[in-house]
Structures are given as structure tokens and as C-alpha cells.
N, C-alpha and C positions, 0 to 999 in steps of 0.2 A: 437395279434401275433407280433413277433419281426419284425423289418425292414429288417432283414437278412433272413427271412423265408416267403414264399408265398405259397398259395394254387393254384394249376394249374386248370384252367377251360377252356372250349372251347373258351371263350371270351378273355382270356389273354395268351393262349398257344403260339401264334405267338410271342408276345412281350417277354415272359419269356424264352422260349426255343430257340428262334432264335436271337432276337435282344439283349437281355440281355447277352446271352452267347458270343456275340461278344465283350462285354466290360469286362466281368470277367467270371470265372469258375462258372458253374451252376451244382449243384448236384440234379438230379431228383430222388426223393424217391417214388417208386411205392409201394403202401400199400393198405390194406383193413381192415375194422373193424373186420372181423373174424380171422385175421392173428395174432397169438400171437407173433411170432418172429418180426413182423412189429412193434408191440407195445414195444418190447424190444429195437429195433434198433433206433426208432425215437427220444427218449430223448437224445441218444448219438449224433445223427446228429444235433439236435437243440442246444445242449451244444457247439458243435464244431463251429456251425454257429455264435454263440455269441462270442466265444473265438477268432475266426479269424477276427472278427469285419468287416465283409463285403468283405473280400478277395474272398469269394465265396457266392453265393446265394443258399439257400436250397429251392428247389421247390417240395412241397409235392403233389403227384398226386394219388388220390383215384382210383385204377384200376377198381373198380366196377362202379363208377359213370362216369369215363372217359374211358370206355372200348375201344372206337375208337382210342384214342391216345395211350393207352397201346398196342393195337394191332399193330399200326404203328411202335412201338419200338420192336415188337416181344417178349414182356414180356410173359414168360411162367410160372414163379413161383414168389412167393412173400416171403419176400421183394426183390426187385431188385433196385439197385441204379446205375444210369447212369451218367457219367461225360460228360458234354457238353461244347465244346469250338467252337466258330465261327459257331454255328448252327449244329455242327456235334458231334456224340458220339465219345469220345476219350478213354474211359475206362468204366469199370462197375464191379460190384460184386453182388452176390446173397447170400441171407441168412443174419442172424444177425452176422456180423463180430465184432471182438473185437476192441476197440477204438484204440489200437496201430496200427493195420493194416490199419484202415481207415485214421489215421494220415499220415502213410507212403504213402498211395495213394495220399492224398491231397498234401503232400509236393513235390511229384513227378510232380504235375501239376501246382502248384501255383508259382508265381514269388518268387525268393529267396530274403532275406533281402538286399543282396548286389547288386542286379540287378540295382536298381535305382542309387546307387553310381557309378556303372560302366558306366551307361549311362551319368551321369553328368561328370565323368572323361573323357570320350571320347570327350565331348563338350569342356572341358578345354584344352585337347590335341590339338584339331583342331584349337583352338584360340591361341595356344602357351603358355598357362598359366600352365607351367609344375609344379610349386610349388603347385598350387591348386589341380591339378590332383593327385599329390603324396599324399596329405592329404586324398583323397578319396580312392585311390587304396590300400594304406597300410592296413587299416582295412578290406577291401574287400578281399584282398589276404589271410589274416589271418583267417577271418571268414569262407571263402569258402573252407578251408583246402588246400590252395595253388593250386587252380584251374589253369590249364595250361594257358588258354587265359589271365587270370588276371596276372599270373606270367610274361608273355611276355610283357604285357602293363606296368607293374610296372618296369621291367628291362629296357624297352625302355625309360620310364620317368626318371629314375635315370641316365641313360646314357646321356639324353639331359641336365640334370643338372650337368654334369661332375662328377657325383658320381659313377665312373666306377667300383670301388672295390665292392660297394654294389650291383651294377647291375650284376657283375660277380657272386656274392654270390647267387643271385636269380636264375641266369641261371644255376649254378652248381647244384642247388637243384632240377631241373627238371629231373624226371626219364628218363633213357636212352630210354625206350620204347616210351616215349612221344615226343622225339625230332624230329620234322618234318622239312621239308625244310624251313619253316618260322623261326624255331628256329635257324637253321644254318645261315640263312641270317642275323638275328639279332646279332648272335655271331660274324659274320664277321664285322658288323658295329661297334660292341663294340671294337674289336681289333683295327680297324682303329682309333676310337675315342681315345683310349688309346695312340696310337702312336702320334696323332696330338694334343692331349689335353694339352700338357705342353708348355708354352711359352719359348722363348729363355732365358728369365731372370730366370725362374724356372730351366731349364736345366743347366744353368751356376752355379747357387747356389747349385744345387745337386752335381755337379762335385766338387765344392770347399769344400762342407761339407764331401763328401766321402774321400777327401784328408786330411781333418782336422776335424774328427768326434767329437772332444771334444769342438769345437768352438761354444759356446752358442750364440754368436752374429750372426753367419751365420745361425744357426738353427732357431733363431727368425726371421731373414729376410725371410728365406725360408717359415716358417710357415705363415707369413703375406701374402706372394705371393700365397701360397696354398689357404688360406681363401678367398683372393680377386678373385681367379679363380674357386671358388666352389669345390676345392679339399678338402672337409671338413674333411674327415677321416685322410688324411695325415697331415693336419694342426693340428688337435686335438692330434694326436700321437706325433708330434714334440713338441708341446707346453707342453704336459704332461711330456715328457722326460726332458724338461727344468725345469719345476716346481719340478720334483723329485730332480734335482740338486740344485735348488734355488727357494724356494716357492715365494720369493719376488723379483724375477729377474726384473731388470730395473725399480725398484721402484713400482712393481706391474703391469707393462705393460703386462707381459706374462700372468698373471692371468686374467687381463681384456680381453685380446685377446681371451683366452680360453673360457671365459664366453660369450663373444660376438658371437663366433662361435656357441655355444650351443643355444643362443637366436635366431640366424639366422636360425638354423635348425627348431626351433619351438617346443613348448611343446608337449611331447608325441612322438616325432620322435624317432625311434628305435636307431639310431646312437647317438642321444643326450642323451637318457636314458643310453646307454652303457657307454658313457664317463662321464656322471654325476656321475655314481656309482664309476668309477675309481677315479674321482676327490675327492669324499667324502672319499674314502679309503685313499687317500693321505693325506687329512687333519686330519682325525681322526683315 
């Protein structure tokens, strides 16, 4: 028998149904030799137990041989499958269900692939390692279908890295119906961060560039200041505008600065990918 499947007896019932279900999900399959639907269902459950590689334990219980345990669960028809967590039934179904429906029930109770990443990201956030948290939260946000709590964690992380425009984009994508007081609080923090995030040097250079928008030297100085203060999107946008005017500006310094910002963002970063495409379009 597979390591992910066990036969329930009076001797191991306590360990399997109570103790093991405190560590992972346990599916208790009540069956009998005379039950044809039981024999149709069991191979599906065994296949899933193998496929899920120990995310849940399949506990097969012969209701004729273990009538006392079946009675304690109130089993009245076979097959019956009971989902156990922390020693308590949390779900169940009767009859030989199709594999798709069983998968849906399993997925509702099993940890999601991104749950571990979120837990790690929270540890990184607590220690102030926002860059590491960002690497974990981005794929979790995407894979979870933009789950609300992950969206807020990602927006907060981007804000702490002074990537306020990207944080705003994440916040704007949250549906109106999901915007709780926690959302409003984070949005207020983001607005304050935007106001306070620019150094006097940056503010002065912005004013000068607004007055002289064709001055590439001012644009380059401002882009450097942006990159040094983690305003990466603003830096990339300015540097790209310089490269459009002069691909070899300052003997290639603008090109190097642009590539340095991409490198600082890290491989696979969404902003880096976006501007890498723009850079390639410019070159080719």
C-alpha cells in the first residue's frame, strides 16, 4: 500500500483520525466489499492521494469490519468520504463522485501553492527585507488571481521600496467592493509617501527640467537621482527618453545607467521586463 494511503483499524484509529489530521488533511473513505460504487470510487481516491504527494492522507475504513467507528461518524450509506482536520469533520460527500468534483473539494481544504510564499514574505517584511518580500509576493499575487490580502501586502512592499507608482497600480486594481478600511489606510499612507518621497535635489531638478524640457543633461542628472532613491520607473522613463534622442548619450553612460536600473530590479521583475521590451524596441 502507498505511504499516502492507510487502512483504519481500532488500533490506529486515534493516530490516523485525530493525531494525523492535526498535521494534514485526512480523507476517510468508508467502504465495504459488497458496495460496487465504493469499488468505483476507491481507485480515484488512491490516484489523487499519489498525485497530491502526501498533501492529504487517504484513510480507508471498511464499514463492516469497523462498524463501531462508522457508527460514531453517523455513516448511513456507502461510500461516504469524510474530510478531517484537527480531529474534526470539516466536509463530506456520499456516493461515487466524479474526479473533478473531488478535486474541487480537495482544493478548497488544502493549502494553496502560494501560502508558503506568503508566510515567507511576511517574515521578510517583519525583518525589513522588502526586496526579498517583493520577489515572493509578485508570483503569489499573480498565481492567486490577485487575492485581496496579497494585493495589499504587495502594494505595501512596493511603497516601502519607494516604487509608489507600481504600488498605486496594484491598489487601483482592487475592486471597489473589496476596499475595506485597511485599504483606505494603506492608500492614505501611499499618498503621504508620494508627497515625502522626493528629496529636495529631485524636486529642484524636476522644476529645472520642467522649465527646460529638452535639456538632456538635466534629464540625465534627474534620472540618476531617481535611480539612487529607488524611483525606478521614473528613472527608466527618463533614461529611455534620453536614449530615444541619443542612443550613445554621454559616451554610453545613459545606456549603462538604464541597464544598471534593470539589473537592480532583478531578473523577472515586472517593471524590468516592461522596460527591457521598450529598450529592445528602441534598438531593433
